[in-house]
C-alpha positions in Angstrom: -36.9 35.8 53.8 -34.1 34.8 56.6 -32.2 37.5 58.1 -28.4 36.9 59.0 -27.9 37.4 62.2 -24.5 37.7 62.2 -23.7 40.2 60.1 -26.6 42.8 60.9 -27.4 45.8 58.7 -29.7 47.4 60.4 -30.2 50.2 58.0 -31.0 47.9 55.3 -33.6 46.0 57.9 -35.4 49.3 58.8 -35.7 49.8 55.1 -37.6 46.6 54.6 -39.8 47.2 57.7 -40.7 50.4 56.2 -41.4 48.9 53.1 -43.6 46.3 54.3 -45.6 48.7 56.6 -45.8 51.1 54.1 -45.7 54.2 56.1 -45.0 57.4 54.0 -41.8 59.3 53.7 -43.6 62.1 55.4 -44.3 60.6 58.6 -41.1 59.3 59.1 -39.2 62.8 58.6 -42.5 64.1 61.3 -41.3 61.5 63.8 -37.9 61.6 63.3 -37.5 65.4 63.2 -35.2 64.9 59.7 -34.9 65.5 56.1 -35.9 62.4 53.6 -31.9 62.8 52.4 -31.4 61.9 56.3 -33.8 59.0 56.0 -32.1 57.8 52.9 -28.9 58.0 54.5 -29.9 55.8 57.5 -31.3 53.1 55.3 -27.1 52.6 53.8 -26.1 52.8 57.2 -24.9 49.4 58.6 -25.2 50.7 62.3 -27.2 53.2 64.1 -27.0 55.1 67.6 -29.2 53.9 70.1 -31.7 57.2 70.4 -32.3 56.8 66.9 -32.8 53.0 67.2 -35.1 53.5 69.4 -37.0 56.1 67.6 -37.3 53.5 64.5 -38.8 51.1 66.7 -41.3 53.2 68.2 -42.1 54.0 64.6 -42.4 50.7 63.4 -43.5 48.9 66.0 -40.7 46.5 65.6 -38.0 45.9 68.4 -34.8 45.9 66.2 -32.8 45.7 69.5 -34.1 41.9 70.0 -32.0 41.3 66.5 -28.8 41.8 68.7 -30.1 40.4 71.6 -30.7 37.5 69.5 -26.8 38.0 67.6 -25.6 37.7 71.6 -27.6 34.7 72.3 -26.0 33.0 69.0 -23.1 33.9 68.6 -21.5 34.9 72.1 -19.9 32.7 74.2 -21.2 31.0 77.0 -20.5 31.7 80.7 -18.4 28.9 82.5 -20.6 27.1 85.3 -18.3 28.3 87.5 -18.6 32.1 86.8 -22.5 31.8 86.7 -22.4 30.8 90.7 -20.2 33.6 91.7 -22.1 37.2 92.4 -21.1 39.6 90.0 -20.9 43.5 91.8 -22.4 45.0 88.5 -24.9 47.3 89.1 -26.5 46.6 85.4 -29.7 44.1 85.7 -28.2 40.3 84.5 -29.9 38.4 82.0 -30.0 35.0 81.6 -28.4 33.7 78.1 -30.6 31.0 77.8 -33.8 32.7 76.9 -34.8 31.8 73.1 -37.4 33.7 71.8 -40.4 31.6 69.5 -38.4 33.7 66.4 -35.1 32.0 67.1 -36.8 28.3 67.7 -38.6 28.4 64.4 -35.1 29.4 62.7 -33.3 26.8 64.0 -35.9 24.5 63.3 -35.9 25.8 59.8 -32.3 25.4 59.1 -32.6 21.4 60.7 -35.5 21.2 58.1 -34.1 22.7 54.9 -30.7 20.7 56.0 -29.2 23.7 55.4 -27.6 22.9 59.1 -27.2 19.4 60.9 -28.2 19.3 64.3 -24.5 19.1 65.6 -23.2 22.0 63.5 -26.5 23.8 64.8 -25.2 22.9 68.4 -21.6 23.6 68.1 -22.0 26.8 66.0 -24.9 28.5 68.2 -24.0 26.7 71.7 -27.8 25.2 71.9 -27.6 22.0 74.1 -28.7 18.8 72.6 -31.4 17.9 75.0 -33.0 21.9 74.5 -32.6 21.0 70.8 -34.2 17.9 70.6 -37.2 18.7 72.7 -37.8 21.8 70.3 -37.8 19.0 67.4 -40.5 17.1 69.2 -42.2 20.1 70.0 -42.4 22.4 67.2 
């Protein structure tokens, strides 16, 4: 099943992961220190607090934050080259936008192989350099 990274419904994705992992509701409630009805409400929410998402990630052994990171890589505009050379006075760590996970690469290649998107559409929509995309196609 493909996950739509453009519009992330985290509650639904957590529910899917719970179902596939087979974790019982009692264990979930004990871990999250909440009632069953609260868990069911979480499944219906499109977003959750970072603290709660961290707990779900630990319980289900799945990095739900990565979904949001992938969204940023796919859908946020890239910095200008000039901006990259200016040292920012930011106390937070900076991350390279050009890091592509194997899941992302497989997703992109699958879009091309199933002809859901053309190479040109992927380059334009996801801002992936043409040479990078062709390298992936050759390698994978």
